[in-house]
Every structure is written in structure tokens, then in C-alpha cells.
C-alpha positions as CSV (number, residue, x, y, z in Angstrom):
1,M,57.9,184.1,55.3
2,K,56.9,180.6,54.3
3,I,59.5,179.1,56.7
4,K,58.0,181.2,59.5
5,K,54.6,179.7,58.9
6,V,55.9,176.2,58.8
7,F,57.8,176.8,62.1
8,I,54.7,178.3,63.7
9,G,52.6,175.3,62.5
10,L,55.1,172.8,63.9
11,A,55.2,174.6,67.2
12,L,51.4,174.6,67.5
13,F,51.2,171.0,66.5
14,T,53.8,170.1,69.2
15,L,51.9,172.1,71.8
16,L,48.6,170.5,70.9
17,F,50.2,167.0,71.0
18,N,51.6,167.6,74.5
19,V,48.2,168.8,75.8
20,V,46.4,165.8,74.3
21,S,49.0,163.4,75.9
22,A,48.6,165.0,79.3
23,Q,44.8,164.8,79.0
24,D,45.1,161.1,78.0
25,I,47.1,160.1,81.0
26,S,44.6,162.0,83.3
27,T,41.7,160.3,81.5
28,A,43.4,156.9,82.0
29,W,43.8,157.5,85.8
30,E,40.2,158.7,86.1
31,Q,39.0,155.5,84.3
32,F,41.2,153.5,86.6
33,S,39.8,155.2,89.7
34,S,36.3,154.6,88.4
35,N,37.1,150.9,87.9
36,K,36.7,151.1,84.1
37,L,39.8,148.9,83.7
38,K,39.3,147.9,80.1
39,D,39.0,151.6,79.1
40,A,41.9,152.6,81.3
41,E,44.1,149.9,79.9
42,A,43.4,151.0,76.3
43,T,44.1,154.7,77.3
44,F,47.3,153.8,79.1
45,K,48.5,151.8,76.0
46,K,47.8,154.9,73.9
47,C,50.0,156.9,76.2
48,L,53.0,154.6,75.7
49,S,53.8,156.3,72.4
50,D,54.7,159.6,74.2
51,T,57.9,159.6,76.2
52,K,56.4,162.1,78.8
53,T,53.5,159.8,79.7
54,K,55.1,156.5,79.1
55,P,56.5,155.9,82.6
56,E,53.2,156.7,84.3
57,A,51.3,154.6,81.7
58,L,53.6,151.6,82.5
59,I,52.8,151.9,86.2
60,G,49.1,151.9,85.4
61,L,49.4,148.9,83.0
62,S,51.3,147.0,85.7
63,L,48.6,147.6,88.3
64,I,45.9,146.6,85.8
65,S,47.8,143.5,84.9
66,W,48.1,142.6,88.6
67,H,44.4,143.1,89.1
68,N,43.7,140.8,86.1
69,D,45.8,138.1,87.7
70,N,48.4,138.1,85.0
71,E,51.5,136.5,86.5
72,K,54.3,137.8,84.2
73,K,53.0,141.1,82.7
74,P,53.0,143.3,85.8
75,F,56.7,142.6,86.3
76,E,57.5,143.1,82.6
77,Y,55.8,146.6,82.7
78,I,57.8,147.4,85.8
79,Q,61.1,146.4,84.1
80,E,60.3,148.6,81.2
81,F,59.3,151.4,83.5
82,T,62.7,151.3,85.3
83,T,64.4,152.0,82.0
84,S,62.2,154.9,81.1
85,I,63.0,157.1,84.2
86,S,66.2,158.1,85.8
87,D,65.4,157.2,89.4
88,P,63.0,154.2,89.6
89,Y,63.9,153.2,93.2
90,P,61.1,155.1,95.1
91,Y,58.6,153.3,92.9
92,L,60.2,149.9,93.3
93,Y,60.3,150.4,97.0
94,A,56.6,151.4,97.1
95,L,55.6,148.4,94.9
96,W,58.0,145.9,96.4
97,S,55.5,143.8,98.3
98,T,53.0,143.8,95.4
99,P,52.9,141.2,92.6
100,C,54.0,144.0,90.3
101,V,57.6,143.4,91.5
102,N,57.6,140.4,93.8
103,N,54.8,138.0,93.0
104,S,55.7,135.0,95.2
105,T,57.3,134.1,98.5
106,R,60.2,132.7,96.6
107,L,62.2,135.0,94.3
108,E,62.3,133.8,90.7
109,K,65.6,133.9,88.7
110,R,64.3,136.7,86.4
111,I,63.5,138.9,89.4
112,L,66.9,138.2,91.0
113,R,68.6,139.2,87.7
114,F,66.6,142.4,87.7
115,I,67.5,143.2,91.3
116,R,71.2,142.7,90.7
117,K,71.3,145.2,87.9
């Protein structure tokens, strides 16, 4: 009987955690859309701890870093993003001409190494 209660408690906790994570990522995108970038960045960073929301949070952080004129961070987030999902190519294609992936007219060595993987 006690094991049943523990199991039910764990199941409810897991369900609650997943709902909170999904709300966090939605909140982050709403903040991003409302141009509350500091708040969105903090919320996206909070979402990095959940494997379900991490890829989307990395995309958001990359876009915010690009907006903040950070030269290296957007690409670092994209690199981490590509290891967190099975098929990153549609996203890379969509972001190819942005500073998130390709931030200059001349390809840097670190970007070339990344492309050759």
C-alpha cells in the first residue's frame, strides 16, 4: 500500500513538472514576442534543465544573443542545439543566413569544423 502511494506521488510530480516546463517555454516565447528580452532570456535559461524544452530554449537564446550583438554566443547555442535533437538540418537551413549560424561574409574555422561534422 505504501509503495502504491509513493508511485502515485512520483507520477503526479512528474506530470506536474512536465506541465510547468511546457508553460515555461510558452511564457518565454510570449515574452520574446512582446520584446521583453531580459525576461525571455531568463525563462529560456530556466527551460534548459528539461530535455523536452531544451532544444527550443536554445533556439530562443540564440536569437536573443543575436539581437544583443553577441558575436560568439548565438553560434554556441546553435551548436548545442544540434546535439539535442535528432534532425537539426531544417533549423540550420532556416537560420543559415543569420548570424546565429553564419555571422560574417567569410566563414570562420570554427564554423567550417561544425559544417564538416
